[in-house]
N, C-alpha and C positions, 0 to 999 in steps of 0.2 A: 547519409545521404542527403545532400541541401536541394531544399522545396521553392523553387521559387515561380512568382507566378505573375500574369497582368492585371489592374487593377481600375476601378473608374474613378482616374483620380480627379480633385478640385482644383482650379488653374484658374490666377487671374484674367477678368476677361478683358483678352484688348482692345476691345468696341471703347468699353468707360475709361481703363489705364493706360494713358497713351505713354509714361516711363514707365516702365519697372524699375530704373536704379531707386524710385523712389518709395517702392513695398516691398521689396526683397533686402532682408536683414542678416547680416550673419549667425551661425548657431551663437546660443544662446550665452555659451558659456567665456566666450571671449568677448562679450560684450560689455564696457564702462558704463557707469552713471549716466557720465557725458555724453557719450556714443546715445544711450537710449534714450535719450533728453533730444536730441538732434531726428533721431530716427520718428518720435511722438512728431514733431513740428515736421517732418517733412508730406507728408499726407495722415490724412483721416482713416486711410488703408493700408496705411504700414503697419506690415506683418509682426514688428515691436506687439504690439496689443494684442498677440496670441499667443508667440511664444514668449516672448521676457515682458510681459504685465506688470508696471508700476505702483500698479494700487497697491495700500499695504494690506498684510496676512492673506487672509482666506479670498478677499474681495479682489485678489487679479485673477484669481481662479474662474470664479465666478463673471468675471466681466470680459474675461478671454472666452469665457463659451458663446457669451454672449455676442459679443463680436462675428465668430463666428457662423454662428447661425443667422446673427441682419444680412452677412457678407450675400450669405448662400440664398439669401431669402431676396435680396435686392437686385440678384445677378454681378455684384462684383466679383465671386466668385463663379465659377459655373463648372459642371460636373461633366466629364468624360463620353459623351456618349457609346463608346462602346470600352471593355475592355483594354488594357495598353502596357505596354512596358515604355520608357519614355528614357531614349538616349537621349545622355549629357555631353556636350563639350565643350571644354575649357581652352580658352586660349590666352596662354601668355609667353613672356620673354623670359629666357633661360639659356645664360651665357650668351649672349649675343643674336640667339636666334628663337623663330616664333615657335613654341609647342605644342602643339595637341594634343590633350589628357581627356580618351571618352570611356566612361562610366553609364552605364544602367540603373534607373530609380524604377523598383520592383519591388512584389511583394512578397517577402519571405517567412515562412512557416516558423513556429518558433520553437525552439530544444533547449535544453541546457547547455549550459556553454560545456564545452569539453567536446560533443559527440562533433556535429556539422560546424557550428561558431565557436572559436577560441576567442577570448578573451588576451590582450597583450599586457593591461597595464591596472592594477587596482585602483579600487574606488571609495568614494564615498559616500555615506550611508545619508546622510542628511540631502546629499543633491538627487537622488532617489526619488526621497519622497516629496522634492519640490517636483518632480518631475509627473509622480506618480497622480499630486492631485492636479493638476495640470489635464492630463491623462480621463481621470476622471471627471471631470466637468467638462470638458470635450468632446469627448468619445471621440478622440482623431490620434493620426500620428502625423504635429506639427513639424517636428525636424526630421532635419537628414540623421539615420546611422549611416557613417560612412566606411567601407569593409573593405577589403583586397584580398583576392586571393589569386594561384598562379597558375596561368595557359600559357604554354610556349606556343600554343596552338594562333592564339590571337583569335578567338568565334567572335567576340563581340566587336572589336576591331573590325573583323570582314562584315559586322553586319553592319556599324558604321557607314562602309566606303560604299553602300548600298544604296544609302539614301540617296535621292532624288531630288525633294522636294524641302520651300522654305521651312527654317525652321519654326515653334511655334513662339517662344521668344527667342529673344538676340538682343542682349544687353549687358554694357559697360560696368562690372561690380569692381570699384578697388584695383583698378588696372587687371582683370580678368572678364576674357570675353567670353560669357555664358551663353549658350543655344540650347534649344532643346526640340527634340523631337519626339511626339507621340506616335507608339510602333504599335498598329492593330491588326495588321496583319498576319495571321493565325501560322504559315510556317514560320515568319521567321523568330515570331514569341517559341517555335517550338524549337527551332534552331539554336536561340538562344537557352531555352529548360533543357537542352540535351545536353548543350555545352558547358551548364554549370552540377549538374545532379554528381560529378562523380569530387566537388570541389571543398576543401574546408575554404572556409572564411573563416579572414581576422579582422576582430574591430579595429580600426584607424582611429576612427572618432562615435563617441557616440556608445560609452561602456555603459554608464548610467541610462540610457534612452535605453538599450537594450534589456538591462535588469528590471528598469520600470513595466518596457512591455511584458516580460516576463511574468513577472509579480499580479499584472493587469488581468493575463490570462487567467494565473489560476484564480484569480477571484471572482473570475467573472467568465467560466467557463462557456455557459452557456449565452452570451453575448456576440451575437453572429460576427465572424472578424478579427472578434479580438484574437484567435489565435494565430493572425499573422502578424508581421509589421514591417513598414515600412523601409525599407536601405536602399542604399548607393551604392555599388559594385565599379571596384576597378580593376583591371589588371596590375597586379606587378610587376608584369613585366612590359607596360607603357613607359615610355620615354619620359612622361611629366609624370610619373610617378616617383614625386620628392619627400624627404623627411628632412625634415631641418633641424637642427637642436635646439634646445630647451636651455638656458642658463639661468643659474639660480644665483639671486643676490641675498646676501647679508645684514640684517640690522643691529643694531646695540652692539657689534665686536668693539671690543675696549682692548685688546691685543697688540702692541708695537709690529712691525714689521719684521726683527729681529726674532721675536716671542713667534711668531707665526713661521719662520723660515726654520726655527728652531725645531718646532714641533712638529712639521715636513720631514725634513731631514731622514729620518729613519727608512720612508717607504720610500722617497722620493728622490730623483738627482736635479738639483733646481740648477735653473738657467736665468739669468736678472736681465732685462730688455724694458724697450719703453714701450706702452699700450698698442701704439700702429704697429712693431714688429709683431706683437704679439699676437695678436689679430690677423693678422697678414699671413703667421705660420700656419696656427690654428684651423687658415683656411686652405691650406694646401690638401689635395687630395689624397697626397700621400704618406703622411702624420703617421706614426707607428703608433700600435694600439698602446694605450693606457696613457695618453697624452692630455692633461688637463692646465688650463690656463688661470690664474688669478690677478686680479687687480685691489692693491692697497690704496683706497682714495687719499687716505689722509697723509700715505707719505708718498704716496703719486709715485706708487712700485708697482711693477708687473712682472709677475714669476714663469715660468716657463716650467711644467713639472712631468717627466717621466716618470712611471711609476715601476719600481724593479722588485717589490715582494711579494714576486707567481707566486714564490714556491707553498706563502703561506695564505691564498686563496682558498686549498681544497678545506683548512683549518675553519677559516673564517664562515665562508658561503660552504658548508659540506654539505646542504641539505640540496643543492641546486649545481643544473649544471654546467658546464665548462663555459660556453656563449654568456650564460647569467654570473659566473662567478668576473669574467673579462668583460662583462658591461662595463663602460667610464661611470655612469650613472652609479654603478653600487660600489665601485672602487670610489668615486668624491663622495659617494654619501657617509662609506664607513670609517675609511685614510682621511679626508678631509672634513667633512661638515662634523664629524663624530671626534673623532680622535683631537684633532687640533680645536674646533671653535666651541666644541660642546652639545653641538646640534642633532639632537637624535631623534634622526626623523619618522620613527614609529611614534613620538610623544607629540600630540596634538597642543600643548602648551607651548613648548620649542620651535613647532614649527609657523611663531606667530613672528621668528624671526626671518623667516626665509621669503621670499616670493620670487618672481619667475618675469626672464626676458625672453621673447622671442616673438618671431616675425619674421618674415621675407625682406624686412629690410638690410641692409650692411651693417656688419655688427658693429662698430663704432659710432655708427648713427643712430641704433636702438638704445647704446649708453649713453647716447647725449641725452637721450632724450629719458631720461632713468634720472631718478633724486631721493634723497632719505636712504639710502643703501651705503654701510662700509667697506664691504668686501664683493664683489664679481667673480665666480667662480666660472669658469666656459668650458662646457665638456659638450663633446665631440656625440653628434647622433648613433643609433644602432643604424648598422643595416638595413634591406628588409630578411635577406639570409637570415641574418641575430634574431629579427622580431617574429617570422618565423619557424626556426629552430626553438626557439624561447618557448613559445606560445603552444607547439606542438609536444613540448615535453610537459605541459599544465605548468606552466608557471608563469608568472606578471612577472614585468619588470617595474620600479619604483614611480610612482604615480607622477607624470610629465615627465617623460624619458622623451617621449615625441615629440613633436608638432610636422603634421604633415599639411603639406600646401597642393595649387587651393585649396582652404575650407569650401565642405558643402552648403550653400548658404538656404536658409530658410525662409519657402514661402514660394520657392521654385511650382513644387505639386503639395498638396494636401490629400492625406485619406482617413476617412469619415469611414467610419463603419457602426454598428450597432442597430440596423436596419432591421 
């Protein structure tokens, strides 16, 4: 059973903070060092000081906790007077029309993964350690865990349609309009809780944050509020629920284009084309399963790959369900990265040759902004149906198989506990 509840969140005081775009930031794991410094310059109250503090080692966690305490004390952050759920609307352009994606920020009772909450990607332990130290210092949920669920009845969307007040937060962040309403009406809260009670939640973004909260609760079970964690839930049936691709960039590649073709031919049908044609083809929604793109920078050669070794998937991925076996990311990792370029994605040393390219910009624009790579591999994102199927089979995808857009920014609401 999924147990969600309202809580008294801490939000920026709109009497002191006139422009929320100066204080609210993206999730910590998508912020570059340059962006981190830019956020520091925007405002002395920018949430970067809490969620991605730039001081060295353990100092960052103590400073983050100090900032949170000070902002609560001096009124920069104010506590909701009543328990609330927070309806979040994110409006953005998609295929030439404006889309409203509706979510709800609430508190979720922590359970072991595989019960009410399902993971879909693998995690790295060092990232959990970082978030644990932050939670240990602040006694707060400072970033959002983004989860999705399946609901054809659109309960949350119906609650959103009943709101008739102005939002408490209304701000444009990176071409997405964020609006937040605090909902304290017990009847609406109960309607939401009842609608969520029989749902399975799949973590879209925030696997490390969920595992952090679970570890914290196990080690601090007597702390009031530690048994729950702040999450944002979004219905997979919502028209704004987007999964974008995460492409791979390879460095240190010395293979010629002819050697690459030779390595690919046993498992793929190859078609050579220019980069613009390749990207255009890959962005067609009707492309066949197992389609991958490769761009070799030195030779300026692009290849469209169509996988053809389907019969061997039961042998190569024999422990995985059919949806996992046919996942383009798995095909790319095994038959291209490992067999052709010698990059074993299970080997941390080999991963140093691998980086990622993702975002809401056109693929060619993303590629133009990159340097220091030798080969780009373009892969299709999994569908929401595939994500749910794989998660419900108690399996996970390779790390960075998905990129959900828009992101849920940090600083919209903070959940403090331990009183």
